[in-house]
N, C-alpha and C positions, 0 to 999 in steps of 0.2 A: 504494500500500500504506500503511495507516495507521501512524503512528509509535508507538513504545512509550510516549512521553510523552502523546500525545493520546488514547491508548486507555485511560489510567488515570484514574480519578476523583480520586484523591488519592495523595499520597506514602506508600508502604508502609514498614513497618519493615525494617531491614536483614536480619533473619532471614527475612522472607518472600521476599525476592529470592534468598537463598541456598538456601532450601528448594526452589526450582524446579530447581536443579541436583542437589542431594542430598535427595530427598524422604524421608519417613519409611520407606517400604518398602525403600529401600536399606539403611538401618541395621538393619532387621529381617532382611534377607538376611545382612548381616555377622554379626549375632548368631547366627543359625541355623547358618550354615556354619562359623563360628569354633568353636562348641560341638561340631559334628560332627567337625571336624578334630582338636580336642583329644581327643575320645573315641576316635577312630581311632588316633591316635599314642600315646596313653598307656594305652589299653585300660581306661579308667575314665571315669566321668561326673563332671563338676564338681559339688561339693556345692552351690555357688551358681552356676548357669549364667549366662553373660554375657548381658546384656539389650541391647536396642536403645538404651536410654537411656545405658548405660555406653559403648557404642561411640561414640555422639554426643559424650559427654564426652571420650572418648579423642581424637577429632579436635579438639575444642575445646582440650584441653591442648596438642596439637601446634601449634595456631595461636598460643597464648600463648607457647610456647617459641620460636616463630619470631620473636617480638618481643623476648623477654627471653632472650638467647642465653647460657645457662650453658655453661661449659667441659665439664661432664658433666650429663647429664639428671638423674641421681640427686640432684644438688645442689638441685633444686627442692623436694625433700622433707626436706632437712636443716633442723634447727631454726634454724640461723643464717641460712639463705638462703631459707627456705620462703616460698611465695606462697599465701595463702589461697585464691585462685581455683583453684589446682591441687590443693592438699592436701585441700580440702573437697570437691572433685569426685570424685577417685579416689585410692586409696592407691597407693603406689609399686609394690607387688607386683601389684596388680590392673592397673595401667597396663602393666607389662611382660608380664603374662600375656596381655593382649589383643594387644599388639604381636607377641609370639612366635607366636601362633596365628591371626592375622588372615587370614580368607579370605572370599571372596564367592561362591564356587562349591563344589560338592561334587566333589572331585577324583576320587573313586571312581566317580562317576556319569557322567563325561564320556567319551564314546566316543573310541577312538583315531583314528577318521576325522576327528572334529571337532578334535582336537588337531593333526593334520597340516594341516588346512585353515586353522586360525587359531592362530598362535603366541602370541597374546595372550589365549587363552581364560581364563587365570587372573584377568584383570582386565576382561574384556569387558563384564560388566554395568555396572560403574561408568563405563567409557568411553561406553557407550550412554546412560546417564542424563545425563551432563554434555553429551554431544554433542546429544542431543535438545533440551535447553534452548537450546543455542547455535543450533540450526536454527530454533527458534521466534522468535528475535530478528528483527524486521522489517528488510528490506533496501530501500533506495531507490536511485536512480540516482546514487550517490555514488562515492567513491574508496575502493579497498581495496588491501591489500598482502599478498603471500604470501612467506613465508620459513621457514627451518628453526628449530625451537625444540628445545633439548636437555632431556631428563629426566636429570639427572646421576646416574650410577651407575658404579662402578668394579669391581663384582664380576662373577660369572658370570651371563650372561644370553644367551638364544638369539638376541636381536635387537640386541645392543649394537653401536654404531657409533662411529667416530671422525670428527669433523668439525673439521678444522683452522681456526683463526681464531676459534672460539667461546671465550668466557670459560671455559666448562666443556665442553671438547671431547669428552669420553667419556660415553656413556650411550645412552639410547634417543632416536632421532630422531623428532621430531614436526613434521609439515608443518602450518602454521597459516595461516589467512586471517583478517585483522583489518580493522577500519575503519582509516582513516588515523591515528586517534588512539589505537588500541590495544585496542578491544573485540573479543574473539575471537568469530567467528560460525560457524566450522567448523574441524575439524582432522582429521588422519589420522596415526596413529602408524605409522611405517615398520616392516614386518616381513619384508622381503625379497620373494621372488617370490610370497608369499601375500598381499601387500598388495592390498586390493580396489580396483583401478584400472580404469576402464572402457575405456581405450584406450592400450595401451603401444606402439603402432606407431611413435610419434614419439620414444620414449625416456622414461626415468624422469621427468626434470624436467618436460617438457611434459605427460606423463600426469597428474602431480600437479596442475598448474594446471587442466587440464580437469576433474579430479575436484572440486576445491575451488570452481570457479566455477559448478558445476551448479545451485546454488540462487540465483544472482544474477539480477536482472532484466536484460532486454536494455537496452543502452545504458550499462551500468556501466563504470567505469574501474578497471583493475587494474594494479598495479605489482609487479615482481619483479626479482630479481637475475640475474646471468649463469648461475647454476646451472640455471635453468629455461628460459632464453631460447634459442630457435632461430627461424629464418625460417619453417619449416613451421608452427611453433606460432602465429606471428603471422597467417599465412594462415588457420589454423583458427579463430582468435579472430574474424576477420572474418566467417567463416561463422556463428559463434555470436552475432554482433552484440554482441560485447564488445570494448571498446577496451583494448588492452594496451600497456604501455611497460616496457622493461627494458634493463639493460646486456647487452652481447653479447661473447662470446669471439671473437677475431679468426679462429680456425680454424673457426668456425661460419658464416662469411660468405664466400661465393665469388662470383666474377663481376665484381668491381670491385677495383682496387688503389688504396688511399688513399696519400697522401703518406707518406713515411717520417717517423718521429718526429723525426729530426734536421733535417728540412726545415721543421718547424713550430715557430713560437715561441708563447709563452704567449698564449692567447686565440684562436689560429687554429682554424678548423673547416672541415670538408668535409661536404657533404650529398649523398646520392644517394637516389632513389626508384625503385621498381619500375615496370614498364610500366603496371600498373593504377593507379599513383599512389595506392596505399592503404597501402603500407608504406615507411617512411622510415628510413634509417640515417644517423647523424651521428657523425663522429669529431671530438672536441674535445680540445685540449691544454690542460691546467691545469698543475700541477707534473709530472703524468704524463698521457699520452694516455688517453682513455676512448672506448669505442665503444658507442653506444646505438641502439636501434631502437624504433619506435612505429607504431601504426596510426592515431594521432589527433594526434600532436604532431610538430613539426619544429624547425628552428633559429630561426625567426622567431616573435615579435619578440625581438631580442637584448636582454639586460639587463646592467647593470653590476654586478659583484660585487667585493668587497674581498678582496685576497689579499696575503699577506706576501711582500715581495721581499727576498731575502737580499743582493742586490747593493747596493741603496739603503738597506737596513735600515729600511724603512718600508712602510706599506700602499699598494698601488696598485690602480687600477680595471682590471678585466679583463672584456672582453666575454664573455658566457656565453649559449649557445643556450637557447631556451625549454624544450626537452625536458629539459635537465639541471636547470634550475630547478624544473620541475614534479616531476621524479623525486625530487629532494632534499626537497621539501616533503611528499610523500605516501608515501614508501617506508618510513618509520620506524615504522609501526604495531606490527609484531611486536617490534621492539626496545623500544618503550615498554612493551608488555605484559611482556617479559622483565625489564625494569628493575623493574617493580612486583612481579613474582614474586620476584626476587632479594632485594629489600629485606627481606622478612619470610618467607623460605622456611622451611618445616618441614625443618630441617636435619639431624636426627639420622641417624646411620649405621645401615645395615642390610645384611646379606648377602643379603637376599631382594629381588630386583628388583620383585616385585609390590607390596611395601610402599612402595617409592620412587615407583611409578606412582600408587598410592593417594594418597600425600601430594602429588604434583604436581597431580593432578586436583582435590584438595581446595583447594590454593593457587590453582589456575586459577579455580575456582568462586568463591572469595573475591574475587579481583581483578575478575572479570566482574560479580559482584554489586555491588561498590563502584562500578564504572562505571555500571551501570544506575541505581543510586540517585542518583548525581550528575547523570546525564542528565535524570532526571525533576525533580530539584530545580532544575536550570538552566532547564528548560522553564517551571516555575511562577514562577521569579524574573523571567524575561524575558517571560513571557506569549506565547511563540511557539507556532506550530502545527506546526512541523516538528521532526524529531528530529535534533539536531546532535550528531555523534559523531566 
């Protein structure tokens, strides 16, 4: 499959990459249905209807506010703190008028059956637009990672989730697959039992993995954490000719009893493979024990890693199985993307969950556009013919 860099004759402008995620027709839809929503709720027509250009400026202002974080949004229009890039684009009242009425579908025209089938119907056109561009990004036989990403929201929402351990644990849960360096190539926002998953017989986690790997070429390498990992999933990945590696919960592995944690010292490991010798399970003890499984990796070759030893109060060398080393190197793609999103997130508060989803998808598009631009620039700087991401 051709690389994105080799398929382009020259480096394009940043806006050209972004417009592939949010093309002009998306802003026209926003303008149309925002005006319709205002007319429906206020029983009057705007004297100056909202235009697609104004909606585009609205998103641009939110992008700037993600970089310049005022304690209050209205401060951007105060004489003392005003930014020309914002005040010359939109007036304060116009900005809040758009935000209050922002819609991308006609609520009155959507049938009840569609609402029951898809809980994200209020934001689906924008999801489709961003996802379609992600699906256009070329795939090679590289490494990918799958993890949960949160759309932070604390208000009332029909699909709100709580995911402990996340920096922002409350909001909409988004399952994401990225390259090992953070480029999002597909995603699926969780909406309960109406989430479009092809095969739920193995459980939610495995069904998400099977959904997100559907566009990967045979022979790709995929990494995921214990939320997704089961032994039946690993066997299914073998049938799909996709190599998978992930951490594993102890209660999801039966048929073999590893040494007790107290019987293992730091650096010890145990390895077991199935009868077909195509699924490997490794238990390794670092400061705490970890259980991992893979269809393509095992404990060998061992590598030495540096760890802090509390007893000697110094760093010591600890033998580490190859499966752990490769997992640590390739699992962080979604975390890298989250870090980029969080640095300049469109942060403003809203009681309407669709607005938060709009802003999240906007931020996601900005981050992916930045990745695309830098990938192509890197290609031309190094004169390589492969897409390194």
